[in-house]
C-alpha positions in Angstrom: 25.3 5.1 11.7 25.6 8.7 10.9 23.2 10.2 8.4 24.0 13.4 6.7 21.4 15.3 4.7 21.8 18.2 2.4 19.7 20.4 4.7 18.1 20.0 8.1 14.3 19.3 8.1 12.7 22.6 7.6 9.6 21.3 9.4 11.5 20.7 12.6 10.6 24.1 13.9 9.1 23.6 17.4 5.4 23.8 17.6 4.8 24.7 14.0 2.9 22.3 11.7 3.2 24.9 8.9 5.1 23.9 5.8 7.4 26.2 3.9 7.2 26.5 0.1 10.2 24.2 -0.3 8.6 21.7 2.1 5.4 21.8 0.0 7.4 21.2 -3.2 9.2 18.2 -1.6 5.9 16.8 -0.4 4.4 17.3 -3.9 7.3 15.3 -5.5 7.1 12.5 -3.0 3.3 12.3 -3.0 3.0 12.5 -6.8 5.4 9.5 -7.1 3.3 7.5 -4.6 0.1 8.5 -6.4 1.6 7.3 -9.7 2.4 3.9 -8.2 -1.0 3.6 -6.6 -2.6 4.5 -9.9 -0.6 1.6 -11.6 -2.2 -0.9 -9.2 -5.7 -0.3 -10.7 -5.6 1.7 -13.9 -5.2 -1.4 -16.1 -7.9 -3.6 -14.6 -10.8 -2.4 -16.8 -8.6 -2.4 -19.9 -7.5 -6.1 -19.6 -10.0 -7.6 -22.1 -9.2 -5.0 -24.7 -5.5 -5.3 -24.1 -5.7 -9.1 -24.5 -7.5 -8.9 -27.8 -5.0 -6.3 -29.1 -1.8 -8.2 -28.1 -3.1 -11.7 -28.6 -3.0 -12.7 -24.9 -5.3 -15.6 -23.8 -7.7 -15.2 -20.9 -5.4 -17.1 -18.6 -2.3 -15.1 -19.6 -4.1 -11.8 -18.7 -3.5 -12.6 -15.1 0.2 -11.9 -15.7 -0.6 -8.3 -16.7 -1.3 -7.8 -13.0 1.1 -10.4 -11.5 4.1 -9.3 -13.5 3.8 -5.9 -11.7 2.8 -7.2 -8.3 5.6 -9.8 -7.9 8.6 -7.4 -8.0 6.8 -4.4 -6.6 6.1 -6.4 -3.4 9.0 -8.8 -3.4 11.8 -6.2 -3.5 10.3 -3.6 -1.1 12.2 -4.6 2.1 15.5 -5.1 0.2 15.3 -1.7 -1.6 14.2 0.0 1.6 17.3 -1.2 3.3 19.6 -0.5 0.3 18.3 3.1 0.4 19.1 3.3 4.1 22.7 2.1 3.5 23.7 3.7 0.2 21.4 6.7 -0.4 17.6 7.1 -0.5 17.5 9.9 -3.0 19.8 8.1 -5.4 17.6 4.9 -5.3 14.4 7.0 -5.5 15.6 8.8 -8.6 16.8 5.5 -10.2 13.4 3.9 -9.5 11.6 6.9 -11.0 13.7 6.7 -14.2 13.2 3.0 -14.5 9.4 3.3 -13.9 9.1 6.0 -16.6 11.1 4.0 -19.1 9.2 0.8 -18.3 5.9 2.6 -18.7 7.0 3.8 -22.1 7.9 0.2 -23.1 4.5 -1.0 -22.0 2.8 1.8 -23.9 4.4 0.8 -27.2 4.5 -2.9 -26.5 4.3 -5.0 -29.7 3.6 -8.4 -28.3 2.8 -10.1 -24.9 6.5 -10.6 -24.0 7.4 -6.9 -24.4 4.3 -5.8 -22.5 5.0 -8.1 -19.6 8.6 -7.1 -19.5 7.5 -3.5 -19.2 5.1 -4.4 -16.4 7.9 -6.3 -14.5 10.3 -3.4 -14.8 7.5 -1.1 -13.6 7.2 -3.3 -10.5 11.0 -3.1 -9.9 10.9 0.7 -10.2 7.9 0.9 -7.9 9.7 -1.3 -5.3 12.5 1.3 -5.3 10.2 4.4 -5.3 7.8 3.4 -2.5 10.0 2.7 0.5 12.6 5.3 -0.3 9.9 7.9 -1.0 8.3 7.1 2.4 11.6 7.2 4.2 12.5 10.5 2.5 9.2 11.8 3.8 9.6 10.6 7.4 13.2 11.9 7.6 12.5 15.2 5.9 9.5 16.0 8.1 10.1 16.0 11.8 8.2 13.6 14.0 5.0 15.3 15.3 2.4 17.5 13.6 4.4 18.2 10.5 5.1 14.5 9.8 1.5 13.6 10.7 0.2 16.1 8.2 2.6 14.9 5.5 1.7 11.3 6.1 -2.0 12.3 6.0 -1.6 13.8 2.5 0.5 10.9 1.4 -2.1 8.4 2.6 -5.0 10.3 1.1 -3.3 10.3 -2.3 -2.4 6.6 -2.0 -6.1 5.8 -1.5 -7.2 8.2 -4.2 -4.7 6.8 -6.7 -6.2 3.4 -6.4 -9.8 4.7 -6.8 -8.9 7.2 -9.6 -7.1 4.4 -11.4 -10.3 2.3 -11.5 -12.3 5.2 -13.0 -9.6 6.7 -15.2 -8.8 3.3 -16.6 -12.3 2.8 -18.0 -12.5 6.4 -19.4 -9.1 6.3 -21.0 -9.6 2.9 -22.6 -13.0 3.9 -24.1 -11.7 7.2 -25.4 -8.0 6.5 -26.4 -7.4 2.8 -26.0 -5.6 0.7 -23.4 -2.2 2.1 -24.3 -3.2 5.5 -22.9 -3.3 4.0 -19.4 0.4 3.2 -19.6 1.0 6.5 -21.3 -0.5 8.3 -18.3 2.1 6.7 -16.1 4.8 7.8 -18.4 3.6 11.3 -18.2 3.6 11.3 -14.4 7.2 10.1 -14.4 8.2 12.8 -16.8 6.6 15.5 -14.5 8.2 14.2 -11.3 11.7 13.2 -12.4 13.0 16.6 -13.4 11.8 18.2 -10.1 13.2 15.6 -7.7 17.0 16.1 -7.9 16.9 19.7 -6.9 14.4 19.3 -4.0 15.1 16.0 -2.3 17.8 15.6 0.4 20.3 12.8 0.2 21.3 10.4 2.9 24.9 9.3 3.1 26.9 7.1 5.4 30.6 7.7 6.2 31.5 4.0 5.7 30.4 1.3 3.2 28.2 -1.0 5.4 27.9 -4.6 4.3 24.5 -5.7 2.9 23.0 -8.8 4.5 23.0 -11.0 1.3 21.5 -14.2 2.9 18.8 -12.2 4.5 18.1 -10.3 1.2 17.8 -13.6 -0.8 15.5 -15.4 1.7 13.1 -12.5 2.4 12.9 -11.5 -1.3 12.4 -15.1 -2.4 9.9 -15.6 0.4 7.9 -12.5 -0.5 8.0 -13.3 -4.3 6.7 -16.8 -3.6 4.0 -15.7 -1.3 2.7 -12.9 -3.5 2.7 -15.2 -6.6 0.8 -17.9 -4.7 -1.8 -15.5 -3.4 -2.2 -13.6 -6.7 -2.6 -16.8 -8.7 -5.0 -18.2 -6.1 -7.3 -15.2 -6.5 -8.0 -16.4 -10.1 -7.5 -20.1 -10.0 -8.0 -21.2 -6.3 -5.5 -22.9 -4.0 -5.8 -26.4 -5.6 -3.2 -25.8 -8.3 0.2 -27.4 -7.8 2.1 -24.2 -8.5 0.1 -22.3 -5.9 0.7 -24.9 -3.2 4.4 -25.2 -4.0 5.1 -21.5 -4.0 3.0 -21.0 -0.9 5.0 -23.6 1.0 8.2 -22.2 -0.4 7.3 -18.7 0.7 6.6 -19.9 4.3 9.9 -21.9 4.4 12.0 -19.0 3.0 10.5 -16.5 5.4 11.2 -18.9 8.3 14.8 -19.2 7.0 15.0 -15.4 6.9 14.0 -15.2 10.6 16.7 -17.7 11.4 19.3 -15.8 9.3 18.5 -12.5 10.9 18.9 -13.9 14.4 22.5 -15.0 13.7 24.0 -12.3 11.4 26.0 -9.3 12.7 24.5 -6.8 10.3 20.9 -8.0 9.7 18.7 -6.8 6.8 15.9 -6.5 9.3 16.8 -5.9 13.0 14.8 -8.3 15.1 14.6 -5.7 17.9 12.9 -3.5 15.4 10.3 -6.2 14.7 9.9 -6.7 18.5 8.9 -3.0 18.9 5.2 -3.1 19.9 4.5 -0.1 17.7 6.0 -1.9 14.7 4.4 -5.3 15.4 0.9 -4.2 16.3 0.9 -1.2 13.9 1.7 -3.4 11.0 -1.0 -5.9 12.1 -3.5 -3.1 11.9 -2.2 -2.1 8.5 -2.3 -5.6 7.2 -5.9 -6.1 8.3 -7.2 -2.7 7.1 -5.7 -3.1 3.6 -6.6 -6.8 3.1 -10.2 -6.4 4.3 -10.9 -3.1 2.4 -9.5 -4.5 -0.8 -11.9 -7.5 -0.4 -14.9 -5.2 0.1 -14.1 -3.2 -3.1 -13.6 -6.4 -5.1 -16.8 -8.0 -3.9 -18.9 -4.8 -4.2 -17.7 -4.4 -7.8 -19.1 -7.9 -8.6 -22.3 -7.2 -6.6 -23.0 -3.8 -8.3 -22.6 -5.2 -11.8 -23.9 -8.8 -11.4 -26.7 -8.4 -8.9 -27.8 -4.8 -9.4 -26.9 -4.7 -13.1 -25.1 -1.3 -12.9 -22.9 -0.4 -15.9 -19.1 0.0 -15.5 -19.6 3.7 -15.6 -22.2 3.7 -12.8 -20.1 1.4 -10.7 -17.2 3.9 -11.2 -19.4 6.7 -9.8 -20.1 4.7 -6.7 -16.4 4.3 -6.0 -15.9 8.0 -7.0 -18.0 9.0 -4.0 -15.7 6.7 -2.0 -12.7 8.6 -3.3 -14.1 12.0 -2.5 -14.9 11.1 1.1 -11.6 9.4 1.6 -9.9 12.7 0.6 -12.0 14.5 3.2 -10.9 11.9 5.8 -7.3 12.3 4.9 -7.4 16.1 5.6 -8.8 15.6 9.1 -6.9 12.4 10.1 -3.7 14.3 11.3 -5.9 16.5 13.5 -7.5 13.5 15.0 -4.1 11.9 15.6 -3.0 15.1 17.3 -5.9 14.8 19.7 -6.1 11.1 20.3 -2.6 9.8 19.5 -1.7 7.6 16.6 -2.5 4.2 18.3 -5.9 5.3 19.6 -6.8 6.7 16.2 -5.8 3.3 14.7 -8.0 1.4 17.1 -11.0 3.8 16.5 -10.5 3.7 12.7 -10.4 -0.1 12.6 -13.5 -0.3 14.8 -15.3 2.2 12.5 -14.3 0.3 9.4 -15.6 -3.0 10.9 -19.0 -1.6 12.0 -19.6 0.1 8.6 -18.7 -3.1 6.7 -21.1 -5.0 8.9 -23.8 -2.5 7.8 -23.4 -3.8 4.2 -25.0 -7.1 5.4 -28.2 -5.2 4.6 -27.5 -5.3 0.8 -30.3 -6.8 -1.3 -31.7 -6.7 -4.8 -33.8 -3.5 -4.5 -32.8 -0.1 -5.9 -32.2 1.3 -2.4 -29.2 -1.1 -2.1 -27.3 1.2 -4.5 -27.5 4.0 -1.9 -26.6 1.6 1.0 -23.6 0.4 -1.0 -22.5 3.9 -1.9 -22.8 5.2 1.7 -21.4 2.1 3.3 -18.3 1.8 1.3 -17.6 5.5 1.3 -17.9 5.8 5.1 -16.0 2.6 5.7 -13.2 4.0 3.4 -13.1 7.1 5.6 -12.3 5.0 8.6 -10.0 2.9 6.4 -8.0 6.0 5.5 -7.7 7.0 9.1 -6.3 3.5 9.8 -3.8 3.8 6.9 -2.4 7.1 8.2 -2.4 6.3 11.9 -0.7 2.9 11.3 2.0 4.6 9.3 2.6 7.2 12.0 2.5 4.4 14.7 5.1 2.2 12.9 7.6 5.1 12.1 7.3 7.0 15.4 10.5 6.8 17.5 12.5 5.0 14.8 16.0 6.4 14.3 16.6 8.2 10.9 19.1 5.5 9.8 16.3 2.8 10.1 13.5 4.8 8.5 13.9 3.0 5.2 13.5 -0.3 7.0 10.4 0.9 8.9 8.8 2.3 5.8 9.8 -0.8 3.9 7.8 -2.8 6.5 4.9 -0.4 6.1 4.8 -0.7 2.3 5.4 -4.4 2.4 2.4 -4.7 4.7 0.3 -2.6 2.2 1.3 -4.8 -0.7 0.7 -8.1 1.1 -2.5 -6.8 2.5 -3.8 -5.8 -1.0 -2.8 -9.2 -2.3 -4.0 -11.5 0.5 -7.6 -10.4 1.1 -9.2 -11.3 -2.2 -7.9 -14.9 -2.5 -8.7 -15.6 1.1 -12.2 -14.1 1.3 -13.2 -12.7 -2.1 -13.4 -16.1 -3.7 -16.2 -17.0 -1.2 -18.4 -14.6 -3.1 -17.7 -16.2 -6.5 -17.8 -19.9 -5.4 -20.9 -19.9 -3.2 -23.4 -20.5 -6.0 -25.6 -17.5 -5.1 -23.6 -14.3 -5.4 -25.8 -12.3 -3.0 -25.4 -15.0 -0.3 -21.7 -15.0 -0.9 -21.5 -11.2 -0.6 -23.2 -11.5 2.8 -20.8 -14.2 4.0 -17.8 -12.2 2.9 -19.1 -9.0 4.6 -19.8 -10.8 7.9 -16.3 -12.4 8.0 -14.6 -9.2 6.8 -16.3 -7.1 9.6 -15.5 -9.8 12.2 -11.8 -9.8 11.3 -11.5 -6.0 11.4 -13.2 -5.7 14.7 -11.1 -8.5 16.2 -8.0 -6.7 14.9 -9.2 -3.5 16.6 -9.4 -5.3 19.9 -6.0 -6.9 19.5 -4.3 -3.7 18.5 -5.9 -1.8 21.5 -4.6 -4.4 23.9 -1.2 -4.7 22.2 -0.5 -0.9 22.1 -1.9 -0.2 25.6 0.7 1.9 27.5 2.3 -0.1 30.2 2.3 1.1 33.8 5.6 1.9 35.5 8.3 4.5 35.7 8.6 4.7 32.0 4.9 4.9 31.3 4.9 8.6 30.3 7.8 8.0 27.8 6.1 5.0 26.4 2.8 6.7 26.0 4.6 9.4 24.0 6.3 6.7 21.8 2.9 5.1 21.2 1.6 8.4 19.7 -0.2 9.9 22.7 1.0 13.3 22.0 
């Protein structure tokens, strides 16, 4: 499939990781959009009680303020990533931005629960278009090598910072201006990015009109929607509810049907050879584990700091603010580490570091010194976590043809969404149902660290370069530059 862009990647200059002014502007637009979506994942959390009282939403209905966004934002990622590949990434990216901005405006001025939830759902659809197309525009604009590693490093840093900044900014904005200002902030971001994007971003075009794999699109989207709904609901209500069990089973069956469909269709939505790539399979495993286990740590530590150590919401925000600062530092150095070690080795080292530092949190207690241990532990673990985020993105997208970058980045972003969703219901609930919160925190940290360390071993074995005549080529494909 031929891909024609409006200009060749300026960063393709041999041996030069420097970015031109235009490249920096392109990176600003793409990263600002990704930051905006990451912000949306967390900016509303602190505001939920105030929002519920203002709009007349019950405690149980407040879950939908989060789920209404999470369902479409995760469920449509693969589909929109492939549509961008086939019909134009820039076009879909701009459409997603416009929809996200309009939906944020609707949520800002919502007059009842239905209008607010409609705005959140439309935000999710817009985010599902923005994230995979934005990532694929980044990976096709910046040539594979130091330039792409640097771009992915900046993008990964802002992704992590967006989630952290959202937690802090949500509380500050809600206290000062009310919950509607959190949605207004997202509208402002969209208004800044949208006018700049058309003149800067290249378009992808295909000379023919390829057929979209409709059965594959229906089964994978339905499967992801069912799975995300089940896991999101289980985080608040447990796995015993009928709707959770039904949608969990439906998700597994639909994803199984998707695999069958893809093995038999001539133009699959997801190429099975792509999924069989070791870099894609093991890289995404590393991404799934690092996201799911770190989101669990943040959730459990938030409870611990406020319920056990009795910190205020503001003091808790400061703890995670340190995490955000050190994550930004890690993001600036990660591309250099990848350049020295290779992407797959950096992924293994980062996962191992994350696991060891989470294990250090087993020392948390009730004394005042535990605040310092929690602050240092989560901040340093997040530095390793960010290294894993960036290196797994490089690993998965390395060696993938430009015409399949939307699919590869769709897999990356789907892994992120499922990872963020799956960790808390599977492990986080152990902290809240154990009877003694501190004991539950220790149990979660032990399991969390064990899973991350096991993943580091599996990824190290799975991505080990194979011996043979093609060993040198394969080592390069695995990121051993």
